C-alpha positions, 0 to 999 in steps of 0.5 A: 941390636939394642934392647928397647924396653918399651918394645919389649913391654909392648910385646909382652902385653900383646902376647898376654892379651892375645893369649887370654882372649884367644884361650877364653874364647876357645874354651867357651866354644868348647864348653858350648859344644860339649854342653849341647852334646850332653843335652842332645845325646841320649847317653848325656855324654860328650860324643856319644853318637853311638848311643843313638839309633841309626835312623836318629843319627841320620836325622840328627846330622841331616837336620843340622846340615839343613839348619846350616845350609839355610842359615848360611844362605842369609850370610853374605858370601864374604862372611862365610869364609872361616877356619884356618884357611880364612886366617892363613888367607888374611895373614898372607894378604896385602896390608893390615890383617883384618879378621872381621867379627861377622866371620868369627860369629859365623864360625862360632855358631856354624861350628857349634851346629856342625859339631853338635849335629855330628858332622865329621869335623873338629873344634880345633879348626874353628878354635884357630879362627876364633882364637886369632879373631879374639886376639886381634880384637883384644890387641887393638888398643895397642895399635899394632902395625902391619907386622905386629898384626900378623904376630897377634893373629899368630898369638891367637892361633898358638893359644888356641892349639895350646888350649885345645891339646894342652900342647904349648910348644906344638901351638908355637910350631903350628904357627910357624909350619902351618900358618907360615908366620916368619920366625924372628927371635926378637919378635916371636916372644908374644907368640910363646907367651900366648901359647903358654897362657892358652895352655895354663888356662886350659889346664885350669879349666880341664886339668893337666891331662891331654885332650884325649886319653893316652896310655901311660906306658908305650913300648917302642923297640928299635926292632919296630922301626922298619914297620913304622917306616912302612906305616909312614909310607902308607900314611903318606899315601892315605894323606895324599888321597885325602888331600886329592879328594878334598881338592876335587870336591872343593873345585867342583862345588866352589859355586854351589849354594850353601844348602845343597853343599851342607846337605850333601856333607850331612848325608855323607856323614850320616850314611857313613855312620851306618857302618861306623857311628864312631866317625861322627863329630870330633871322634876323640872318644873313638880315638881313645878306644883305638888307643886302648885296643878296643877295635878289631882289625876289620873295624879299624879299617872301616873307621879309617875309610868312613872317616876319610870320605866323610871328612873329605866331603865335609871339608871340600864342601866348606862345612864350618869345622876343622880337620886336625882331629879327623886326621888324628883319628884316621892316622890312629885307625890306620896305625891300629890296623897295621899294628894288629897285622904285624904284631897281633895281640898275643903280647898285648895291644901294640899301642905304638902304631896308632899313636905314631900313626895319628901324628904321621897323618897329621904331619902329612895332611897339614904338611907340618912334620915338626908340629906333629912330632912336637905334639907326640912328645907333649901328648905322651911325655915319652921322649923315647917316642921321638925316634920311632915317631920321626921315622914314621913322620919322615916316611909320610912326608916324603910320600905325600909331599916329595913323591906325590907333590901334595900341598897341605890341605890349608894351602891348597884350599887357600889357593882355590879361594884366591882363584875364585877371588881373582878377576876374570881376564877380559878379552881385548877388543877386536 
């Protein structure tokens, strides 16, 4: 196919515009959440919910949920659709991609309240929505056609993931596996440009380090492959249980008013936080402690159980936050527990297990094994982790998707949303 210079220039321009707009929006959102957490929390530190008294944690998360519920009552139902599910639904809907500004505003404000209030969600899901919406609006001057509009939305999502985790390649693969944007060599250049732009701007703002602290050395012996396969199998079971719980909650509460929905989500997090305050918010500080061996076996199991339940309730009740971060925390806690069981701490903490576990859980929950493996490589910089990571991710994917037939959380929630929007068939007149 002959090269069209005008088309190439248009692709480059759309990718750069989308990447800058998405990354700036996502970074502003992250900065807003962090500054408010520093202002609200007594330790004046991001994510320091453990510094609060138990009653104060419950009061904070319940108050934030009450505020969310009352605010969402005033929002028309069409504008309450947010997050990765909203972006996926729009990309795969008929006609041109439309990402309305009111939905993005609800996502920004609602996500900020949810995260500062300590609900068990993350900033990455809102980031994907905000990035895609910002990219969509930034590229309007180029008058994209129907297909280009989908690519532009993918650009925003890729830039958002790249900016969130400092992982440009994982951002690109996320668009292919999770958003299921069809890969075309000649038309995927803007997505790559957007992901690189997002990573560059993130590094300018926050430095070259990943989103959370990781060990600089990881021992990955070949003798651990059997245990890592077991970790993958157990992770697949945990991911399937999480997806099933989200599905059940989402279906049974689909027509609930926002106020009781948000209050129930807040209570689930607040009550769980009595046992494990580490589960509140994005929990990246807790994940850093898991990866450095600061939790005993019992506490790792408690964090896993509480984070799984609190996040499933929040996601199922449509709290305007994401689940990528919580899936990483759940996987890290599960890997930590198994690592302590099989290797103990005589020769040092077996960081390989929580490190691989968090990406296996992400891969099984999102049904994105290649994105998870790519993120593992980019986050650690250790190519020797590809083999053990692949073993665990394959085990988790086989159990969750192939054996138990689970879809990704996002695809499952999209189907529930479409069922609600589908017209009710009328009985023929008798």
